[in-house]
N, CA, C, O and the ligand as a Tripos MOL2 file, in Angstrom:
@<TRIPOS>MOLECULE
protein
  305   303    77     0     0
PROTEIN
NO_CHARGES

@<TRIPOS>ATOM
      1 N         -10.9330   55.1970  -33.7280 N.3       1 MET1
      2 CA        -11.3090   56.4190  -32.9980 C.3       1 MET1
      3 C         -11.3750   57.5900  -33.9670 C.2       1 MET1
      4 O         -10.5240   57.6690  -34.8530 O.2       1 MET1
      5 N         -12.2960   58.4680  -33.8570 N.am      2 ARG2
      6 CA        -12.4200   59.6130  -34.7670 C.3       2 ARG2
      7 C         -12.1340   60.9050  -34.0730 C.2       2 ARG2
      8 O         -12.5370   61.0710  -32.9220 O.2       2 ARG2
      9 N         -11.4880   61.7920  -34.6800 N.am      3 PHE3
     10 CA        -11.1710   63.1000  -34.1300 C.3       3 PHE3
     11 C         -11.8670   64.2140  -34.9120 C.2       3 PHE3
     12 O         -12.0690   64.1060  -36.1220 O.2       3 PHE3
     13 N         -12.2340   65.2950  -34.1970 N.am      4 PRO4
     14 CA        -12.6350   66.4730  -34.9430 C.3       4 PRO4
     15 C         -11.4770   66.9090  -35.8700 C.2       4 PRO4
     16 O         -10.2970   66.7790  -35.5450 O.2       4 PRO4
     17 N         -11.8950   67.4430  -37.0650 N.am      5 GLU5
     18 CA        -10.8780   67.6970  -38.1160 C.3       5 GLU5
     19 C          -9.7660   68.5750  -37.6010 C.2       5 GLU5
     20 O          -8.5930   68.3190  -37.8750 O.2       5 GLU5
     21 N         -10.0960   69.5550  -36.8960 N.am      6 ASN6
     22 CA         -9.0010   70.5370  -36.4830 C.3       6 ASN6
     23 C          -8.1570   69.9350  -35.3550 C.2       6 ASN6
     24 O          -7.1350   70.5370  -35.0250 O.2       6 ASN6
     25 N          -8.4920   68.8180  -34.7470 N.am      7 ALA7
     26 CA         -7.7250   68.2090  -33.7650 C.3       7 ALA7
     27 C          -6.7730   67.1890  -34.1880 C.2       7 ALA7
     28 O          -5.8840   66.7640  -33.4500 O.2       7 ALA7
     29 N          -6.9940   66.7610  -35.5110 N.am      8 PHE8
     30 CA         -6.2080   65.7290  -36.0290 C.3       8 PHE8
     31 C          -4.6650   66.0610  -36.0380 C.2       8 PHE8
     32 O          -3.8260   65.2620  -35.6230 O.2       8 PHE8
     33 N          -4.3650   67.2890  -36.5360 N.am      9 GLU9
     34 CA         -2.9150   67.7490  -36.7200 C.3       9 GLU9
     35 C          -2.3440   67.7850  -35.2840 C.2       9 GLU9
     36 O          -1.2330   67.3150  -35.0430 O.2       9 GLU9
     37 N          -3.0680   68.3130  -34.3990 N.am     10 ARG10
     38 CA         -2.5570   68.4620  -33.0010 C.3      10 ARG10
     39 C          -2.1760   67.0910  -32.4380 C.2      10 ARG10
     40 O          -1.0890   66.8470  -31.9140 O.2      10 ARG10
     41 N          -3.1720   66.2270  -32.5960 N.am     11 THR11
     42 CA         -3.0450   64.9220  -32.0850 C.3      11 THR11
     43 C          -1.7160   64.1570  -32.6610 C.2      11 THR11
     44 O          -0.9410   63.5240  -31.9440 O.2      11 THR11
     45 N          -1.5930   64.3110  -33.9820 N.am     12 GLY12
     46 CA         -0.3730   63.8100  -34.5770 C.3      12 GLY12
     47 C           0.9050   64.3760  -34.0110 C.2      12 GLY12
     48 O           1.8680   63.6550  -33.7480 O.2      12 GLY12
     49 N           0.8950   65.6390  -33.8340 N.am     13 THR13
     50 CA          2.0410   66.3310  -33.2130 C.3      13 THR13
     51 C           2.2520   65.7840  -31.7720 C.2      13 THR13
     52 O           3.3840   65.5180  -31.3680 O.2      13 THR13
     53 N           1.1900   65.6290  -31.0390 N.am     14 ALA14
     54 CA          1.2770   65.2230  -29.6890 C.3      14 ALA14
     55 C           1.9870   63.7310  -29.6430 C.2      14 ALA14
     56 O           2.8760   63.4280  -28.8480 O.2      14 ALA14
     57 N           1.4840   62.9480  -30.5420 N.am     15 VAL15
     58 CA          2.0390   61.5620  -30.5500 C.3      15 VAL15
     59 C           3.5040   61.6020  -30.8540 C.2      15 VAL15
     60 O           4.2840   60.9160  -30.1940 O.2      15 VAL15
     61 N           3.9040   62.3700  -31.8160 N.am     16 ALA16
     62 CA          5.3100   62.4810  -32.2080 C.3      16 ALA16
     63 C           6.1560   62.9800  -31.0470 C.2      16 ALA16
     64 O           7.1950   62.4140  -30.7080 O.2      16 ALA16
     65 N           5.6700   64.0550  -30.4550 N.am     17 ALA17
     66 CA          6.4260   64.7160  -29.3900 C.3      17 ALA17
     67 C           6.4790   63.8420  -28.1770 C.2      17 ALA17
     68 O           7.4490   63.8970  -27.4220 O.2      17 ALA17
     69 N           5.4400   63.0110  -27.9560 N.am     18 GLY18
     70 CA          5.4420   62.1720  -26.7900 C.3      18 GLY18
     71 C           6.1200   60.8350  -26.9710 C.2      18 GLY18
     72 O           5.9840   59.9550  -26.1210 O.2      18 GLY18
     73 N           6.8230   60.6680  -28.0220 N.am     19 ALA19
     74 CA          7.4150   59.4640  -28.3330 C.3      19 ALA19
     75 C           8.5120   59.0180  -27.2550 C.2      19 ALA19
     76 O           8.7580   57.8360  -27.0170 O.2      19 ALA19
     77 N           9.1050   60.0350  -26.6700 N.am     20 ASP20
     78 CA         10.1410   59.7420  -25.5990 C.3      20 ASP20
     79 C           9.3790   59.4890  -24.3810 C.2      20 ASP20
     80 O          10.0130   59.0510  -23.4210 O.2      20 ASP20
     81 N           8.0970   59.6960  -24.2560 N.am     21 GLY21
     82 CA          7.3390   59.1880  -23.1200 C.3      21 GLY21
     83 C           7.1510   60.1630  -22.0590 C.2      21 GLY21
     84 O           6.2120   59.9850  -21.2830 O.2      21 GLY21
     85 N           7.9460   61.2140  -21.9130 N.am     22 MET22
     86 CA          7.8700   62.1180  -20.7630 C.3      22 MET22
     87 C           7.5110   63.5160  -21.0620 C.2      22 MET22
     88 O           7.7450   64.4230  -20.2640 O.2      22 MET22
     89 N           6.9540   63.6950  -22.1850 N.am     23 ALA23
     90 CA          6.4560   64.9650  -22.6140 C.3      23 ALA23
     91 C           5.2750   65.3930  -21.6990 C.2      23 ALA23
     92 O           4.4700   64.5520  -21.3000 O.2      23 ALA23
     93 N           5.1840   66.6160  -21.3920 N.am     24 ARG24
     94 CA          3.9910   67.0850  -20.5890 C.3      24 ARG24
     95 C           2.9700   67.6920  -21.5330 C.2      24 ARG24
     96 O           3.3170   68.2720  -22.5620 O.2      24 ARG24
     97 N           1.6490   67.5420  -21.1460 N.am     25 PHE25
     98 CA          0.5480   68.0170  -22.0090 C.3      25 PHE25
     99 C          -0.2710   68.9710  -21.2860 C.2      25 PHE25
    100 O          -0.4110   68.8500  -20.0690 O.2      25 PHE25
    101 N          -0.8160   69.8980  -21.9270 N.am     26 GLU26
    102 CA         -1.6600   70.9760  -21.3490 C.3      26 GLU26
    103 C          -2.9960   70.9130  -21.9480 C.2      26 GLU26
    104 O          -3.1590   70.7880  -23.1620 O.2      26 GLU26
    105 N          -3.9810   71.0030  -21.0740 N.am     27 CYS27
    106 CA         -5.4310   71.0370  -21.5160 C.3      27 CYS27
    107 C          -5.6340   72.2850  -22.3660 C.2      27 CYS27
    108 O          -5.3170   73.3890  -21.9220 O.2      27 CYS27
    109 N          -6.1580   72.1270  -23.5830 N.am     28 GLY28
    110 CA         -6.4960   73.3730  -24.3770 C.3      28 GLY28
    111 C          -7.7280   74.0670  -23.8620 C.2      28 GLY28
    112 O          -8.0530   75.1380  -24.3740 O.2      28 GLY28
    113 N          -8.4300   73.5490  -22.9020 N.am     29 VAL29
    114 CA         -9.6130   74.2070  -22.4980 C.3      29 VAL29
    115 C          -9.3090   74.9500  -21.1060 C.2      29 VAL29
    116 O          -9.6290   76.1270  -20.9430 O.2      29 VAL29
    117 N          -8.7290   74.2560  -20.2020 N.am     30 CYS30
    118 CA         -8.5520   74.9160  -18.8830 C.3      30 CYS30
    119 C          -7.1090   75.0990  -18.4080 C.2      30 CYS30
    120 O          -6.8610   75.6460  -17.3340 O.2      30 CYS30
    121 N          -6.1120   74.6070  -19.2730 N.am     31 TRP31
    122 CA         -4.7040   74.7860  -19.0840 C.3      31 TRP31
    123 C          -4.1580   73.8990  -17.8960 C.2      31 TRP31
    124 O          -3.0770   74.1540  -17.3640 O.2      31 TRP31
    125 N          -4.9040   72.9200  -17.5360 N.am     32 GLN32
    126 CA         -4.4570   71.9620  -16.6950 C.3      32 GLN32
    127 C          -3.2150   71.2060  -17.2990 C.2      32 GLN32
    128 O          -3.2660   70.8840  -18.4860 O.2      32 GLN32
    129 N          -2.1840   70.9260  -16.6040 N.am     33 VAL33
    130 CA         -1.1130   70.2120  -17.1760 C.3      33 VAL33
    131 C          -1.0220   68.7070  -16.6730 C.2      33 VAL33
    132 O          -1.1060   68.3820  -15.4880 O.2      33 VAL33
    133 N          -0.8570   67.9220  -17.6310 N.am     34 TYR34
    134 CA         -0.5830   66.4870  -17.1970 C.3      34 TYR34
    135 C           0.8930   66.2590  -17.3090 C.2      34 TYR34
    136 O           1.4910   66.3800  -18.3780 O.2      34 TYR34
    137 N           1.4720   65.9240  -16.1710 N.am     35 ASP35
    138 CA          2.9450   65.6850  -16.1210 C.3      35 ASP35
    139 C           3.1370   64.1590  -15.8470 C.2      35 ASP35
    140 O           2.6960   63.6480  -14.8180 O.2      35 ASP35
    141 N           3.7900   63.4680  -16.7740 N.am     36 PRO36
    142 CA          4.0140   62.0350  -16.6550 C.3      36 PRO36
    143 C           4.7990   61.6250  -15.4020 C.2      36 PRO36
    144 O           4.6500   60.5220  -14.8760 O.2      36 PRO36
    145 N           5.6280   62.5480  -14.9560 N.am     37 ALA37
    146 CA          6.3920   62.2270  -13.7120 C.3      37 ALA37
    147 C           5.5260   62.1990  -12.5290 C.2      37 ALA37
    148 O           5.8860   61.6090  -11.5110 O.2      37 ALA37
    149 N           4.3810   62.8180  -12.6150 N.am     38 GLU38
    150 CA          3.4770   62.8450  -11.4440 C.3      38 GLU38
    151 C           2.2560   61.9130  -11.6390 C.2      38 GLU38
    152 O           1.6340   61.5090  -10.6560 O.2      38 GLU38
    153 N           1.9200   61.5800  -12.8540 N.am     39 GLY39
    154 CA          0.7180   60.8110  -13.1000 C.3      39 GLY39
    155 C          -0.5260   61.6530  -12.8370 C.2      39 GLY39
    156 O          -0.4920   62.8800  -12.9360 O.2      39 GLY39
    157 N          -1.5970   60.9950  -12.5100 N.am     40 ASP40
    158 CA         -2.8950   61.6630  -12.3240 C.3      40 ASP40
    159 C          -3.6280   60.9930  -11.1640 C.2      40 ASP40
    160 O          -4.2500   59.9390  -11.2980 O.2      40 ASP40
    161 N          -3.5180   61.6770   -9.9970 N.am     41 PRO41
    162 CA         -4.2100   61.0560   -8.8260 C.3      41 PRO41
    163 C          -5.7210   60.9480   -8.9710 C.2      41 PRO41
    164 O          -6.3720   60.1050   -8.3530 O.2      41 PRO41
    165 N          -6.2560   61.8310   -9.8070 N.am     42 VAL42
    166 CA         -7.7780   61.8750   -9.9800 C.3      42 VAL42
    167 C          -8.1760   60.5460  -10.6890 C.2      42 VAL42
    168 O          -9.1750   59.9010  -10.3710 O.2      42 VAL42
    169 N          -7.3170   60.1970  -11.6650 N.am     43 TRP43
    170 CA         -7.7070   58.8910  -12.4080 C.3      43 TRP43
    171 C          -6.9190   57.7710  -11.9410 C.2      43 TRP43
    172 O          -6.9510   56.7120  -12.5680 O.2      43 TRP43
    173 N          -6.1610   57.9150  -10.8180 N.am     44 GLN44
    174 CA         -5.2790   56.8370  -10.3010 C.3      44 GLN44
    175 C          -4.3490   56.2860  -11.3550 C.2      44 GLN44
    176 O          -4.1770   55.0810  -11.5370 O.2      44 GLN44
    177 N          -3.7240   57.3130  -12.0780 N.am     45 VAL45
    178 CA         -2.6690   56.9660  -13.0160 C.3      45 VAL45
    179 C          -1.3660   57.0890  -12.2230 C.2      45 VAL45
    180 O          -1.1290   58.0940  -11.5530 O.2      45 VAL45
    181 N          -0.4980   56.0190  -12.3090 N.am     46 ALA46
    182 CA          0.6910   55.9960  -11.5320 C.3      46 ALA46
    183 C           1.7880   56.9640  -12.0640 C.2      46 ALA46
    184 O           1.9010   57.1680  -13.2720 O.2      46 ALA46
    185 N           2.5560   57.5300  -11.1840 N.am     47 PRO47
    186 CA          3.6580   58.4620  -11.6930 C.3      47 PRO47
    187 C           4.5060   57.6700  -12.6700 C.2      47 PRO47
    188 O           4.7180   56.4740  -12.4710 O.2      47 PRO47
    189 N           5.0000   58.3170  -13.7290 N.am     48 GLY48
    190 CA          5.8380   57.6800  -14.7220 C.3      48 GLY48
    191 C           5.0340   57.1410  -15.8830 C.2      48 GLY48
    192 O           5.5710   56.4100  -16.7160 O.2      48 GLY48
    193 N           3.7190   57.4930  -15.9610 N.am     49 THR49
    194 CA          2.8970   56.9570  -17.0440 C.3      49 THR49
    195 C           2.9110   58.0710  -18.1870 C.2      49 THR49
    196 O           2.5020   59.2100  -17.9590 O.2      49 THR49
    197 N           3.3860   57.6940  -19.3770 N.am     50 PRO50
    198 CA          3.3840   58.6320  -20.3950 C.3      50 PRO50
    199 C           1.9780   58.9870  -20.9080 C.2      50 PRO50
    200 O           1.0490   58.1850  -20.8170 O.2      50 PRO50
    201 N           1.8440   60.2500  -21.4660 N.am     51 PHE51
    202 CA          0.4430   60.6660  -21.8370 C.3      51 PHE51
    203 C          -0.0920   59.6170  -22.8260 C.2      51 PHE51
    204 O          -1.2690   59.2600  -22.7720 O.2      51 PHE51
    205 N           0.7460   59.1380  -23.7020 N.am     52 ALA52
    206 CA          0.2800   58.1540  -24.8000 C.3      52 ALA52
    207 C          -0.2750   56.8680  -24.1560 C.2      52 ALA52
    208 O          -1.0850   56.1680  -24.7640 O.2      52 ALA52
    209 N           0.1720   56.5610  -22.9080 N.am     53 ALA53
    210 CA         -0.3410   55.3650  -22.2340 C.3      53 ALA53
    211 C          -1.5850   55.4930  -21.3330 C.2      53 ALA53
    212 O          -2.0610   54.5630  -20.6830 O.2      53 ALA53
    213 N          -2.0710   56.7900  -21.3710 N.am     54 LEU54
    214 CA         -3.2490   56.9800  -20.5270 C.3      54 LEU54
    215 C          -4.4380   56.1610  -21.1580 C.2      54 LEU54
    216 O          -4.4790   55.8850  -22.3570 O.2      54 LEU54
    217 N          -5.3950   55.7990  -20.2510 N.am     55 PRO55
    218 CA         -6.5560   55.0360  -20.7470 C.3      55 PRO55
    219 C          -7.3200   55.7590  -21.8770 C.2      55 PRO55
    220 O          -7.3440   56.9870  -21.9580 O.2      55 PRO55
    221 N          -7.9170   54.9680  -22.7100 N.am     56 GLU56
    222 CA         -8.7160   55.6430  -23.8740 C.3      56 GLU56
    223 C          -9.7550   56.6160  -23.2890 C.2      56 GLU56
    224 O          -9.9790   57.6780  -23.8700 O.2      56 GLU56
    225 N         -10.3800   56.2900  -22.1810 N.am     57 HIS57
    226 CA        -11.3930   57.1310  -21.6860 C.3      57 HIS57
    227 C         -10.9580   58.2700  -20.7310 C.2      57 HIS57
    228 O         -11.7830   58.9630  -20.1350 O.2      57 HIS57
    229 N          -9.6140   58.4280  -20.6160 N.am     58 TRP58
    230 CA         -9.0740   59.4380  -19.8150 C.3      58 TRP58
    231 C          -9.6040   60.7910  -20.3320 C.2      58 TRP58
    232 O          -9.7200   61.0190  -21.5370 O.2      58 TRP58
    233 N          -9.9170   61.6720  -19.3750 N.am     59 THR59
    234 CA        -10.3180   63.0740  -19.7270 C.3      59 THR59
    235 C          -9.5860   63.9390  -18.7150 C.2      59 THR59
    236 O          -9.0550   63.5080  -17.6910 O.2      59 THR59
    237 N          -9.6160   65.2010  -19.1110 N.am     60 CYS60
    238 CA         -9.0110   66.2280  -18.1740 C.3      60 CYS60
    239 C          -9.5930   66.1370  -16.8010 C.2      60 CYS60
    240 O         -10.8070   66.2500  -16.6270 O.2      60 CYS60
    241 N          -8.7100   65.9230  -15.7710 N.am     61 PRO61
    242 CA         -9.2500   65.7840  -14.3820 C.3      61 PRO61
    243 C          -9.8500   67.1190  -13.8750 C.2      61 PRO61
    244 O         -10.5230   67.1430  -12.8450 O.2      61 PRO61
    245 N          -9.6090   68.1890  -14.5830 N.am     62 ASN62
    246 CA        -10.1640   69.4130  -14.1200 C.3      62 ASN62
    247 C         -11.4730   69.8340  -14.8690 C.2      62 ASN62
    248 O         -12.4020   70.3410  -14.2400 O.2      62 ASN62
    249 N         -11.5340   69.6310  -16.1390 N.am     63 CYS63
    250 CA        -12.6380   70.0810  -16.8800 C.3      63 CYS63
    251 C         -13.3050   68.9790  -17.6950 C.2      63 CYS63
    252 O         -14.3040   69.2280  -18.3690 O.2      63 CYS63
    253 N         -12.7450   67.7190  -17.6400 N.am     64 GLU64
    254 CA        -13.3460   66.5380  -18.2910 C.3      64 GLU64
    255 C         -13.2690   66.7590  -19.9440 C.2      64 GLU64
    256 O         -14.0300   66.1420  -20.6890 O.2      64 GLU64
    257 N         -12.3340   67.6430  -20.4100 N.am     65 ALA65
    258 CA        -12.1500   67.6330  -21.8090 C.3      65 ALA65
    259 C         -11.4850   66.3290  -22.2170 C.2      65 ALA65
    260 O         -10.8300   65.6580  -21.4200 O.2      65 ALA65
    261 N         -11.6900   65.9740  -23.5680 N.am     66 ALA66
    262 CA        -11.1820   64.7830  -24.0850 C.3      66 ALA66
    263 C          -9.6910   64.8800  -24.2490 C.2      66 ALA66
    264 O          -9.1590   65.9850  -24.3580 O.2      66 ALA66
    265 N          -8.9830   63.7400  -24.2720 N.am     67 ARG67
    266 CA         -7.4930   63.6730  -24.5130 C.3      67 ARG67
    267 C          -7.1110   64.4520  -25.7080 C.2      67 ARG67
    268 O          -6.0380   65.0550  -25.7110 O.2      67 ARG67
    269 N          -7.9530   64.4870  -26.7790 N.am     68 GLU68
    270 CA         -7.6270   65.1410  -28.0100 C.3      68 GLU68
    271 C          -7.4700   66.6230  -27.8690 C.2      68 GLU68
    272 O          -6.9220   67.2810  -28.7520 O.2      68 GLU68
    273 N          -7.9840   67.2050  -26.6750 N.am     69 ARG69
    274 CA         -7.9640   68.6390  -26.4790 C.3      69 ARG69
    275 C          -6.6190   69.0520  -25.9310 C.2      69 ARG69
    276 O          -6.3160   70.2420  -25.8500 O.2      69 ARG69
    277 N          -5.7710   68.0310  -25.5360 N.am     70 PHE70
    278 CA         -4.5010   68.3960  -24.8720 C.3      70 PHE70
    279 C          -3.4630   68.6720  -25.8990 C.2      70 PHE70
    280 O          -3.4530   68.0530  -26.9620 O.2      70 PHE70
    281 N          -2.5580   69.6200  -25.5950 N.am     71 LEU71
    282 CA         -1.4870   70.0030  -26.5280 C.3      71 LEU71
    283 C          -0.1880   69.7420  -25.8360 C.2      71 LEU71
    284 O          -0.0860   70.0140  -24.6390 O.2      71 LEU71
    285 N           0.8280   69.2250  -26.5170 N.am     72 VAL72
    286 CA          2.1320   69.0170  -25.9170 C.3      72 VAL72
    287 C           2.7480   70.3170  -25.4600 C.2      72 VAL72
    288 O           2.6400   71.3510  -26.1180 O.2      72 VAL72
    289 N           3.3370   70.2440  -24.4180 N.am     73 LEU73
    290 CA          4.1160   71.4370  -23.8840 C.3      73 LEU73
    291 C           5.6360   71.2990  -24.3010 C.2      73 LEU73
    292 O           6.2730   70.2650  -24.1010 O.2      73 LEU73
    293 N           6.1560   72.4220  -24.8950 N.am     74 PRO74
    294 CA          7.5940   72.2870  -25.2780 C.3      74 PRO74
    295 C           8.4240   72.2380  -24.0400 C.2      74 PRO74
    296 O           8.1820   72.9500  -23.0640 O.2      74 PRO74
    297 N           9.4220   71.3730  -24.0990 N.am     75 ASP75
    298 CA         10.3320   71.1330  -22.8930 C.3      75 ASP75
    299 C          11.2350   72.3860  -22.8530 C.2      75 ASP75
    300 O          11.9770   72.6810  -23.7890 O.2      75 ASP75
    301 N          11.1300   73.1080  -21.7120 N.am     76 VAL76
    302 CA         11.8960   74.3200  -21.5680 C.3      76 VAL76
    303 C          12.9730   74.1360  -20.4540 C.2      76 VAL76
    304 O          13.7360   75.0610  -20.1730 O.2      76 VAL76
    305 ZN         -9.1770   70.7510  -18.8030 Zn       77 ZN77
@<TRIPOS>BOND
     1     1     2 1
     2     2     3 1
     3     3     4 2
     4     3     5 am
     5     5     6 1
     6     6     7 1
     7     7     8 2
     8     7     9 am
     9     9    10 1
    10    10    11 1
    11    11    12 2
    12    11    13 am
    13    13    14 1
    14    14    15 1
    15    15    16 2
    16    15    17 am
    17    17    18 1
    18    18    19 1
    19    19    20 2
    20    19    21 am
    21    21    22 1
    22    22    23 1
    23    23    24 2
    24    23    25 am
    25    25    26 1
    26    26    27 1
    27    27    28 2
    28    27    29 am
    29    29    30 1
    30    30    31 1
    31    31    32 2
    32    31    33 am
    33    33    34 1
    34    34    35 1
    35    35    36 2
    36    35    37 am
    37    37    38 1
    38    38    39 1
    39    39    40 2
    40    39    41 am
    41    41    42 1
    42    42    43 1
    43    43    44 2
    44    43    45 am
    45    45    46 1
    46    46    47 1
    47    47    48 2
    48    47    49 am
    49    49    50 1
    50    50    51 1
    51    51    52 2
    52    51    53 am
    53    53    54 1
    54    54    55 1
    55    55    56 2
    56    55    57 am
    57    57    58 1
    58    58    59 1
    59    59    60 2
    60    59    61 am
    61    61    62 1
    62    62    63 1
    63    63    64 2
    64    63    65 am
    65    65    66 1
    66    66    67 1
    67    67    68 2
    68    67    69 am
    69    69    70 1
    70    70    71 1
    71    71    72 2
    72    71    73 am
    73    73    74 1
    74    74    75 1
    75    75    76 2
    76    75    77 am
    77    77    78 1
    78    78    79 1
    79    79    80 2
    80    79    81 am
    81    81    82 1
    82    82    83 1
    83    83    84 2
    84    83    85 am
    85    85    86 1
    86    86    87 1
    87    87    88 2
    88    87    89 am
    89    89    90 1
    90    90    91 1
    91    91    92 2
    92    91    93 am
    93    93    94 1
    94    94    95 1
    95    95    96 2
    96    95    97 am
    97    97    98 1
    98    98    99 1
    99    99   100 2
   100    99   101 am
   101   101   102 1
   102   102   103 1
   103   103   104 2
   104   103   105 am
   105   105   106 1
   106   106   107 1
   107   107   108 2
   108   107   109 am
   109   109   110 1
   110   110   111 1
   111   111   112 2
   112   111   113 am
   113   113   114 1
   114   114   115 1
   115   115   116 2
   116   115   117 am
   117   117   118 1
   118   118   119 1
   119   119   120 2
   120   119   121 am
   121   121   122 1
   122   122   123 1
   123   123   124 2
   124   123   125 am
   125   125   126 1
   126   126   127 1
   127   127   128 2
   128   127   129 am
   129   129   130 1
   130   130   131 1
   131   131   132 2
   132   131   133 am
   133   133   134 1
   134   134   135 1
   135   135   136 2
   136   135   137 am
   137   137   138 1
   138   138   139 1
   139   139   140 2
   140   139   141 am
   141   141   142 1
   142   142   143 1
   143   143   144 2
   144   143   145 am
   145   145   146 1
   146   146   147 1
   147   147   148 2
   148   147   149 am
   149   149   150 1
   150   150   151 1
   151   151   152 2
   152   151   153 am
   153   153   154 1
   154   154   155 1
   155   155   156 2
   156   155   157 am
   157   157   158 1
   158   158   159 1
   159   159   160 2
   160   159   161 am
   161   161   162 1
   162   162   163 1
   163   163   164 2
   164   163   165 am
   165   165   166 1
   166   166   167 1
   167   167   168 2
   168   167   169 am
   169   169   170 1
   170   170   171 1
   171   171   172 2
   172   171   173 am
   173   173   174 1
   174   174   175 1
   175   175   176 2
   176   175   177 am
   177   177   178 1
   178   178   179 1
   179   179   180 2
   180   179   181 am
   181   181   182 1
   182   182   183 1
   183   183   184 2
   184   183   185 am
   185   185   186 1
   186   186   187 1
   187   187   188 2
   188   187   189 am
   189   189   190 1
   190   190   191 1
   191   191   192 2
   192   191   193 am
   193   193   194 1
   194   194   195 1
   195   195   196 2
   196   195   197 am
   197   197   198 1
   198   198   199 1
   199   199   200 2
   200   199   201 am
   201   201   202 1
   202   202   203 1
   203   203   204 2
   204   203   205 am
   205   205   206 1
   206   206   207 1
   207   207   208 2
   208   207   209 am
   209   209   210 1
   210   210   211 1
   211   211   212 2
   212   211   213 am
   213   213   214 1
   214   214   215 1
   215   215   216 2
   216   215   217 am
   217   217   218 1
   218   218   219 1
   219   219   220 2
   220   219   221 am
   221   221   222 1
   222   222   223 1
   223   223   224 2
   224   223   225 am
   225   225   226 1
   226   226   227 1
   227   227   228 2
   228   227   229 am
   229   229   230 1
   230   230   231 1
   231   231   232 2
   232   231   233 am
   233   233   234 1
   234   234   235 1
   235   235   236 2
   236   235   237 am
   237   237   238 1
   238   238   239 1
   239   239   240 2
   240   239   241 am
   241   241   242 1
   242   242   243 1
   243   243   244 2
   244   243   245 am
   245   245   246 1
   246   246   247 1
   247   247   248 2
   248   247   249 am
   249   249   250 1
   250   250   251 1
   251   251   252 2
   252   251   253 am
   253   253   254 1
   254   254   255 1
   255   255   256 2
   256   255   257 am
   257   257   258 1
   258   258   259 1
   259   259   260 2
   260   259   261 am
   261   261   262 1
   262   262   263 1
   263   263   264 2
   264   263   265 am
   265   265   266 1
   266   266   267 1
   267   267   268 2
   268   267   269 am
   269   269   270 1
   270   270   271 1
   271   271   272 2
   272   271   273 am
   273   273   274 1
   274   274   275 1
   275   275   276 2
   276   275   277 am
   277   277   278 1
   278   278   279 1
   279   279   280 2
   280   279   281 am
   281   281   282 1
   282   282   283 1
   283   283   284 2
   284   283   285 am
   285   285   286 1
   286   286   287 1
   287   287   288 2
   288   287   289 am
   289   289   290 1
   290   290   291 1
   291   291   292 2
   292   291   293 am
   293   293   294 1
   294   294   295 1
   295   295   296 2
   296   295   297 am
   297   297   298 1
   298   298   299 1
   299   299   300 2
   300   299   301 am
   301   301   302 1
   302   302   303 1
   303   303   304 2
@<TRIPOS>SUBSTRUCTURE
     1 MET1         2 RESIDUE 1 A MET
     2 ARG2         6 RESIDUE 1 A ARG
     3 PHE3        10 RESIDUE 1 A PHE
     4 PRO4        14 RESIDUE 1 A PRO
     5 GLU5        18 RESIDUE 1 A GLU
     6 ASN6        22 RESIDUE 1 A ASN
     7 ALA7        26 RESIDUE 1 A ALA
     8 PHE8        30 RESIDUE 1 A PHE
     9 GLU9        34 RESIDUE 1 A GLU
    10 ARG10       38 RESIDUE 1 A ARG
    11 THR11       42 RESIDUE 1 A THR
    12 GLY12       46 RESIDUE 1 A GLY
    13 THR13       50 RESIDUE 1 A THR
    14 ALA14       54 RESIDUE 1 A ALA
    15 VAL15       58 RESIDUE 1 A VAL
    16 ALA16       62 RESIDUE 1 A ALA
    17 ALA17       66 RESIDUE 1 A ALA
    18 GLY18       70 RESIDUE 1 A GLY
    19 ALA19       74 RESIDUE 1 A ALA
    20 ASP20       78 RESIDUE 1 A ASP
    21 GLY21       82 RESIDUE 1 A GLY
    22 MET22       86 RESIDUE 1 A MET
    23 ALA23       90 RESIDUE 1 A ALA
    24 ARG24       94 RESIDUE 1 A ARG
    25 PHE25       98 RESIDUE 1 A PHE
    26 GLU26      102 RESIDUE 1 A GLU
    27 CYS27      106 RESIDUE 1 A CYS
    28 GLY28      110 RESIDUE 1 A GLY
    29 VAL29      114 RESIDUE 1 A VAL
    30 CYS30      118 RESIDUE 1 A CYS
    31 TRP31      122 RESIDUE 1 A TRP
    32 GLN32      126 RESIDUE 1 A GLN
    33 VAL33      130 RESIDUE 1 A VAL
    34 TYR34      134 RESIDUE 1 A TYR
    35 ASP35      138 RESIDUE 1 A ASP
    36 PRO36      142 RESIDUE 1 A PRO
    37 ALA37      146 RESIDUE 1 A ALA
    38 GLU38      150 RESIDUE 1 A GLU
    39 GLY39      154 RESIDUE 1 A GLY
    40 ASP40      158 RESIDUE 1 A ASP
    41 PRO41      162 RESIDUE 1 A PRO
    42 VAL42      166 RESIDUE 1 A VAL
    43 TRP43      170 RESIDUE 1 A TRP
    44 GLN44      174 RESIDUE 1 A GLN
    45 VAL45      178 RESIDUE 1 A VAL
    46 ALA46      182 RESIDUE 1 A ALA
    47 PRO47      186 RESIDUE 1 A PRO
    48 GLY48      190 RESIDUE 1 A GLY
    49 THR49      194 RESIDUE 1 A THR
    50 PRO50      198 RESIDUE 1 A PRO
    51 PHE51      202 RESIDUE 1 A PHE
    52 ALA52      206 RESIDUE 1 A ALA
    53 ALA53      210 RESIDUE 1 A ALA
    54 LEU54      214 RESIDUE 1 A LEU
    55 PRO55      218 RESIDUE 1 A PRO
    56 GLU56      222 RESIDUE 1 A GLU
    57 HIS57      226 RESIDUE 1 A HIS
    58 TRP58      230 RESIDUE 1 A TRP
    59 THR59      234 RESIDUE 1 A THR
    60 CYS60      238 RESIDUE 1 A CYS
    61 PRO61      242 RESIDUE 1 A PRO
    62 ASN62      246 RESIDUE 1 A ASN
    63 CYS63      250 RESIDUE 1 A CYS
    64 GLU64      254 RESIDUE 1 A GLU
    65 ALA65      258 RESIDUE 1 A ALA
    66 ALA66      262 RESIDUE 1 A ALA
    67 ARG67      266 RESIDUE 1 A ARG
    68 GLU68      270 RESIDUE 1 A GLU
    69 ARG69      274 RESIDUE 1 A ARG
    70 PHE70      278 RESIDUE 1 A PHE
    71 LEU71      282 RESIDUE 1 A LEU
    72 VAL72      286 RESIDUE 1 A VAL
    73 LEU73      290 RESIDUE 1 A LEU
    74 PRO74      294 RESIDUE 1 A PRO
    75 ASP75      298 RESIDUE 1 A ASP
    76 VAL76      302 RESIDUE 1 A VAL
    77 ZN77       305 GROUP 0 **** ****
């Protein structure tokens, strides 16, 4: 898989931060949040599915942005 150059660093960060499996991710385009505790009813992703385990073809359920556009949300 190839990423746009400026997305590579973000993706690396996302993978590292998502290692515990329950990090939330925010769409960099429309700010939609993917919460692993809730899954994604649009894509029929079961609750408890970590972002890293989403299907390769998963896109933002709101704006259809690619996975690479998502940024990890700091746990607050
Ligand atoms: Zn979006």
